[in-house]
C-alpha positions, 0 to 999 in steps of 0.5 A: 499499499505505501508503495502504491502512495509514493507513485501516486503523484507519477501516476497522476502526472502520466495521466495528465500527460496521457489524457492531453496527449489523446484528446489534443487534435480531439477538439478543434479550434472553433472556426472564426474565419466567417464575416463577424456577425451584425449582433453579440449574442452570448449563446454563440459566443460561448460556445466550442471554446472550454473543450478547446481550452481544457483539452489543449492545456491552456488553463496552465502554462508550464513554463513558469517559476513563481506559483499561485495555488488555490483550493475551490470551496467544494461543493455538495454533489448532490447540488447545482450551480446557485448564485453563491456558487457562480460569485465565489466560481467568477472571482476565484477564476478571475485571480487564477487567469489573471496570475497566470497571464501574469506568468505564475504557475497556477494550480486552482484544484476543484473538488466536490463534497460527499455532503453526507446528510444532503446526499442521504436526504437525496438519495432516500428520497429517490429509492423511496419513489422509485422503489418504495423502499427505506434504507432500514428496509434496504440495509446499510452496504446496499443502501451504500451502494445505492448511493454510489450508483446514484453518484456516478449517474448524477453527482457531476452535473455541478461540474459541468454548470462551472465548465458553462461558467467557464472556470479554468478550474484543472480538471486533472486534480479534482478531489472529491471527499469520498475518494480513496487517497482522501478516505486514507486522509481522514482516517489518518486525520482523526487517529493522530487527533485522538492519540494525541488526546484531542478527540474524545467521546461523551455524553452531551447536548446535540441538534437532532434531525428526527427525519435524519435520526442523525445530529446536525451542525449549527449551519444546517440549522434554519431559524424561522422567526415566527409573528405568531400563529403559523401552520408548518409543516413537518416530515411525518405528519398529515397536517400541518402543525401550529407554533407561534403559541405560549401555553400555561400550565400549573404545578402543585406546590408540595405540602401547601395548597399553592400552584404555581403557574408556568409559561412555554412555547414547548408543552410536550417536554414537560414530561422530561421537567426536573425543575421549576425556575424563576428569578431570585428577585421576582418578589411573587415567587420568593417564597417558593424558591428551595420548596418542591412542586409535584409532576403529575405524569411521573409522581415525583417531586421537583425542585423550584430554584432561582437563576437570574437567567429568568425574564420575569416579563416572560409569560408568568416569570415562572418556566420549566426546566427540562434539561435533556431538550434544551441548550440553555436548560442543559446549562441550567441543570448543569449548574443545578446539578439537575437530572437529564430525563430523555423523553424522545427516541430517534424519531421524535416518539415519546418513550415514556408514561402513558403517552408512550408512542406518540410523536411529539407533536401529537404529544402535545395536544394529548398532553395539554388534553391530560391538563386539562382534565387535571384542572391544571392547564391555564390556556394559551396565547399567540407569542412570538418565536424562533423554530430551529428546522433542519435546512435538508429535509425541514423537520424541527429540530430537537435538542437530544443528549446522544454520546458524540465525538468531540475535538477538544478546540481549546489549544488549537484555537490558540494557536490559529488566534495567534496566527492572525494577531502576528500576520503570519495569516491576513484576513481580509476585509481586516473587520472580520479578524475581530470574527476570527477573534470572537469566535475563536476566542471566548466563544469556542467551544468543542466540535462535534464531529460524529453524525448518525448517517450511514452516508460518508466516512465512517469513524475509526474507532473502535469499541472493545469489550473486555471480561468485566463489560468494561469498553475501551475505544481505541482510533484504528484504520481497522479492526485488527489494529485496533485489537494489537493497540489495545494489547499494547496499551493494556497489557491483557491477553487476546483472550480477554477480549470478548468483542471488537465493533466499529463505531456506526457514526460518521464524521461530520464533512466538515471534517474531511473538507477541513483537511483538504489544502494538504489532503488534496496534494497527498498528505499524510504521505510526504509527496513531491507535490505535497512539498511543492504546493502546500502551504497553498497561496489563497483561499477565498470563499464566502464571509459565513464559514469562516469558523466553519470551514476556514477557521477549521482548515487552519487549526488542523493544518497547524496540528496535522502539518506544522504550517498555516494552510494558505497565507491570506484569507478573502471573504465575500459578501452574501447574495441576497436578491435586489430588494435585499433579503437572503436569497433562500429556497424557504423564501423562492427568491433563489436564482439559478445562475444557468437562468441568467446565462440562458434565460428563463420565461416567467412562466418557467420561474413560477412553475418552480415555485409550485414545485416547491410548495408541492415539495413542501419546502415553501409554505402557501403564503412564502409561495404567493409571496414568490410569485408576486416577487417575481411578478415585479422582478422578473414580468417579461422573465430573466433575460437571456445575458450569457456567462461573461456577463454574469461573471462580469455582474458579479465581481462588480459588486464591492465584495466587501460588503456583508451582503451582496445585492443582485440585481438581474438588470445589472447583468443585462447592462453588462450583456450590453457592453458586450454588445458594445466591444462586439461592435467595436470590433466590428468598426475596427475590422471593417476599418482595417479591410479598408485600410492600405495592406500593412496597417497595423503591422506596426503597433509599436508608438513612440513620443516622437510618432506624429501623433495628434491630440486625441491620439495622445489623449486616448493613450494616456487614457489606456495607460490609468487603466492599465495602471489602476487594474495593476494597482488594484487587482485584488478581490475586495477591489475588482468592483473597481477594476470594472468600473474603470474599465467601463468608464474607458470603454464607453466615455473615453474610447467609443463617445470621444476617440471613435467619434473623433477619427472617423472623418479622418480614418481614410487619411491617417493610419495612426488612429487605426493603429491606435484603436486596434491597440486599445482593442488589443489591451483591452481584451488581454485586460478583461480577459480574466474577467469575461473570458468567451467574448475575449477569446472570440474578439482576440481570434478574430483580431488581425495580429502580427507575428506574436499572436498566440494560439489562445488569449490565455497565454498572452500576457496582462497588461504591464503597468511600467510599459504604458506609464510613459504615455501618461500626459495630465496636462494633455488630459486636463486640456481634452476635459475642458474640450469635452466641457465645452463639447457638453456645452454646445450638445446641452444648447442644440437640446434646449433651443430644440435645434433640428440635428439635420441642420448640422452643418448650418450650426456654429458654435464659438468659445470665448475665453480669458485663458490663453492656453485654452484659446491655443488647444481650442483653436488646434482642435476645432476640428474635433469639437465640431466633430463630437459637438455635431456643428457645422463650424466651431470658431475660437474668439479673440480675448478682446472681442465682444460675444457674438449677437444673437446666441445662447451661452453656457459658462464652463468656468469663471474664463470660458464662455461657450455659444451657439449662435442661433441667428437663423435657426430658431424663429425668435417668435415662436421661442419667446412663445415657449419661453413664456408657457415655460414661465408660466408653468413657473409661477404656477407651481410657485404658487402652489407650493 
């Protein structure tokens, strides 16, 4: 076995090479020789490229010295891509492509999580729907076989969706958390932690899902806030169960005629009450503290205790204490040494008294009726409350006492906190450092890592029973290893062992995923990959799993490898809808990224709401609200935007925000940006077809070249774009890169430069060369964000001898190549020119000057600033072109303002004039102004 593990990296490399050699010619390059289409179509553009990239090895370069390594947070095999995944993929893909284009060896490891709970739930439902069998009827071994078959058929769907999004993952590195090598890593990690005294077993209160019959983690619990009585569908019940009420009932005080009335939202748990609790300062009950009350169904006495945690304003001010079924009561019970009585079995049925066998919420009605018969029931009323619900099954969580495996976190957490304090581990945005200290500091609790499931990594621990019924737990990779360890440790003869049995539980999926940064590269074996690629460079994910995943990776990495698993943590916000509501299946406001890419009709969207309601995911009121929100937000459905527009939109938000309110209209706007880029390429190609041969064969400019003002200006703006991209290229500031690009493309290139050069394209070669340069630079700069569009246009862009097979092989534009073109003085001058143009356009609009009168329209400018006058004299043809007027005159400083002109002041020294004589009818203009004045006076009087 060891020899196989040592050879694994070599086997992996050979497999990669074999795949690439065999596939090198299997996917031909997309044909871009045909004429460019008249309009941008994401569907057409985004087809045909991904397989070609992947199978020709363009995602990675092998000649790099510096490396950049990332692990993709592994999505569940049960799932499909949602916007949270899409955001993570988009951010990380931009980083991966950017670092590769900057000459680094990039290793971006994909993976999939076996998702113990989610997968078991899905397969159980599938098994019942197709064969009318439960997993218990099938048995554990055959049920696991069913899961494996299901995984092979449907478990890689999310990978296909990631490819559709265009992510440049290293698929040959793909890790599945139930792979053979991962199983070995998980087992070894547990054993090492156990041997170090960091893993232990104890009876404790857990979040129990009766439908799953398993404990679940806090992150898998959703909290439903109810304002009052609400009917909820609970698995296993034919009718909805009502929540959102508070109930009062009385306990008789022993040796007294008094009763003490308690208030509770969970009357069914009263069978497990072991005390009644009041606030020590509550004068109503001070005389009862220290006395006892009688339990009507157990026929036992209970203590009446005082504790400051009781709110005298809650209900009657007296509360029941059920240590075995409430986290708060468990703590109280520990402080006051109260008995812990478990009244439910694992399926949520009563296990005692005359109510034995009844489901918990059915028993609620039975118990209340019995209390009524005894004269102890005092009634109920509406009450706001929070219901904990299993996110996988929608079952109401039942706290239960169960023997569980725990990782002792105190010492592990101290090291993780120290790493951040010392700066060895960086967390961005920095405000999450406080969260890190809060969670891993004073709020740190031991980690429950066992789950009562059949699917997952079975706990590598064996219970050894010896003579005298003593039980000893040993962590080992097999029963034989456990036996040998026990014999060495105990010194007993083998004959003393009565039985050896492996724990039936499986490990929390966060445990296996917490090992990914090092297990993915061969740990615990000292492989070449592990030594070369670990620690990784960066971990990027949503801030909601900073503790559940990031913190645990750090703690496990430090303990098991002695190194931090990554140097930097970058966190992004959580996706919300346009109304600011968290996207949730239970709200029906989740957006499927594939619907944004392909488009979706309103009818299709509403069919999905109906399906969710039929499956019990949505209540009727939530479904109705979801229908209304969809009609309001997507009256015509979701338009087809494409993967590029989706990606660009997601990273255009400030990722530092805790919540990201996603608006489909922004994605549509970025599709329009794609079309704008497409149209500029069409313009360029058309111009090149009409240009002399050899145009653009020389694309390196110097300050000595005969470039005109607008040529130098656009190169200066392009230099700023390259510089700002390089300086701000971090996930937390991607939105600035996108904003700078949009400003350059729309405001500088399209609105100004393109319009300014149209009249001179046939007489000057330089503008066409510069336009080609702008397109080349911008495509390379935009490639990490919009890979499909930029590849398509790069292939169509006529290139000189340095053209690469793919834009992925190109280098990103470098700041030092373009700094020489920055000209701040020129930018100030052109800014004044553009202000003059804007003023002339506004005056034309204000006076209703017909655009068809262009040749007759004259504008002029009068300035006290000599440099402005000289500059505008030089660039008067540009002003005429951009302002769409026939002539533009620059008056001398001593000149008088032209008569019959409209004026606009653009600075304290400069005024722009639009000559109106012959353009408008003075009488009609006077009538228009009088009407306008009359309306203004009327509005003023109404105020």
